[in-house]
Every structure is written in structure tokens, then in C-alpha cells.
C-alpha positions as CSV (number, residue, x, y, z in Angstrom):
1,M,289.1,43.4,153.2
2,K,286.5,46.1,153.3
3,L,284.2,46.4,156.2
4,D,280.5,47.4,156.0
5,R,280.6,49.3,159.3
6,A,282.9,50.4,162.1
7,T,281.8,51.4,165.6
8,V,283.9,53.4,168.0
9,C,282.9,52.7,171.6
10,L,283.5,55.3,174.3
11,P,282.7,55.2,178.0
12,I,280.4,57.9,179.3
13,K,279.1,59.1,182.7
14,D,275.5,60.1,181.8
15,R,273.4,58.9,178.9
16,Q,271.1,61.9,179.0
17,V,274.0,64.4,178.9
18,S,275.7,62.5,176.1
19,H,272.5,62.1,174.1
20,A,271.8,65.9,174.4
21,F,275.4,66.7,173.4
22,Y,275.6,64.5,170.3
23,T,272.1,65.4,169.2
24,A,273.1,69.1,169.3
25,L,276.0,68.2,167.0
26,G,273.4,66.9,164.5
27,F,274.3,63.2,164.8
28,V,271.3,60.8,164.5
29,T,270.6,58.1,167.0
30,V,270.3,54.5,165.8
31,G,268.4,51.6,167.5
32,E,265.5,50.6,169.6
33,L,264.5,52.7,172.6
34,G,265.3,51.6,176.1
35,D,263.4,52.1,179.3
36,D,264.8,55.7,179.6
37,G,263.5,56.7,176.2
38,L,267.0,56.6,174.6
39,P,268.3,54.0,172.2
40,E,269.9,51.0,173.9
41,P,272.7,50.8,173.3
42,L,273.1,54.6,172.8
43,Q,274.5,54.8,169.2
44,F,274.9,57.6,166.8
45,E,275.5,57.4,163.1
46,I,278.4,59.7,162.3
47,S,278.6,58.9,158.6
48,V,277.7,56.0,156.3
49,G,279.5,53.0,157.8
50,L,280.7,54.8,161.0
51,R,278.9,54.8,164.4
52,V,279.8,55.8,167.9
53,M,278.5,53.7,170.7
54,L,278.4,55.4,174.1
55,I,278.6,53.0,177.0
56,P,278.0,54.0,180.7
57,T,281.3,53.7,182.6
58,R,279.9,51.2,185.0
59,G,279.1,48.8,182.0
60,F,282.2,49.5,180.0
61,G,284.2,47.0,182.0
62,W,282.6,44.0,180.3
63,V,283.9,45.3,176.9
64,I,287.5,45.8,178.0
65,G,287.7,42.9,180.6
66,D,290.3,43.3,183.3
67,R,292.2,46.1,181.4
68,K,291.9,49.5,183.2
69,R,290.4,52.4,181.5
70,S,292.6,55.4,180.8
71,P,292.4,58.1,183.5
72,R,290.4,61.3,182.7
73,N,292.3,63.7,180.4
74,T,294.4,60.8,179.0
75,H,293.4,59.8,175.5
76,E,294.3,56.7,173.5
77,C,291.9,57.6,170.7
78,L,291.3,60.6,168.6
79,V,288.1,60.4,166.5
80,V,288.6,62.4,163.2
81,I,285.7,63.7,161.2
82,G,286.3,64.8,157.6
83,L,284.0,67.5,156.2
84,A,283.9,69.0,152.7
85,T,284.7,72.7,153.5
86,D,286.3,75.0,156.0
87,A,282.8,76.5,156.7
88,A,281.4,73.0,157.6
89,V,284.3,72.5,160.0
90,D,283.6,75.9,161.6
91,K,279.9,75.1,161.9
92,L,280.5,71.8,163.6
93,M,283.0,73.3,166.0
94,R,280.5,76.1,166.9
95,R,277.8,73.5,167.5
96,A,280.1,71.5,169.7
97,Q,281.1,74.6,171.7
98,D,277.5,75.7,172.1
99,A,276.6,72.2,173.3
100,G,279.3,72.4,176.0
101,A,282.4,71.0,174.4
102,K,285.8,72.2,175.5
103,I,287.6,73.6,172.5
104,V,291.1,72.0,172.5
105,M,292.3,73.5,169.2
106,E,290.5,76.4,167.5
107,A,289.6,75.7,163.9
108,G,292.1,77.1,161.4
109,D,294.9,76.4,159.0
110,Q,297.2,73.7,160.4
111,K,300.2,72.1,158.8
112,W,298.0,69.2,157.5
113,G,295.0,71.4,156.4
114,Y,292.1,73.2,158.0
115,S,291.2,71.6,161.3
116,G,289.9,72.1,164.9
117,A,289.5,69.8,167.9
118,F,287.2,69.6,170.9
119,A,286.6,67.3,173.9
120,D,283.1,66.0,174.6
121,P,281.4,66.1,178.0
122,D,283.4,63.0,179.0
123,G,286.7,64.3,177.7
124,H,286.9,62.2,174.5
125,M,288.8,64.0,171.8
126,W,287.2,64.8,168.4
127,Q,289.1,66.4,165.5
128,V,287.1,68.1,162.7
129,S,289.1,68.5,159.5
130,R,288.4,69.5,155.9
131,A,288.3,66.2,154.1
132,D,291.4,66.5,151.9
133,G,295.1,65.9,152.4
134,F,295.8,63.1,154.9
135,L,292.1,62.1,155.2
136,T,292.0,61.1,151.5
137,R,295.5,59.7,150.8
């Protein structure tokens, strides 16, 4: 079965902060504007067929029911973005750092290829890799 679209949902503290961060990365918002002038729900198109939906922490509970959220700095999900070149990886990593991301792994040659990783303002982990090797197998 092939899906038309996948959406990764992440809890956030502040819609304005998250909007500014992901916009600085170059991601494009999707959807109708809410009362605060931001799309509701706050979604960004990462690539064709992949979106990230950022849900305020207080509202995330209805998504996960009675299951507890992971504590801060504990991650159950790593979002991996594949880009065409090392230079594109470096550029996105710089944009993330300039937007306030914590660099978790500097971009460079790894065992699996060229890659770096950062944490967004809410601590969610993003890995940026050249789109070859394990991303295309």
C-alpha cells in the first residue's frame, strides 16, 4: 500500500515560536488561518507527501489519550530529512542554528553518509542527511 501523505505530529509550547523557527528553515505553512493569524492546525509541508503538524502541549492529550508524553530530552521519534548534496545539508543545519536550534551532531561524514542533527525549540530531534545510502535503499 502506498500512502498519499504522512503527517508527523509533535507537541509544542508556543505556536508563534514554532512558526518562526520552521519558517526560518524554509518550510511552508499549509491550511486556513486561525484567530492568531497562523494556520490552524499549524502544519508545514516538509516535502511532497510529508507534513509536520505542531500541536500545543495542552491540546496534544486528545491525540494520545491517556498515554503520557515523553519527558523533555527523551525522544521516541527522530525525523530524518534527505537532501541532495552535502552543501544542502550544511545550509539547512546553518539555518536551524541561526533560528535557535541546538546542534546535536555537527554536519559531517558519518558511517552511513553525510549527516547532522539538531533539536528544535521544543527539543524534537531532526536529522538532516544527504539522500543516498540508507535513505534510498
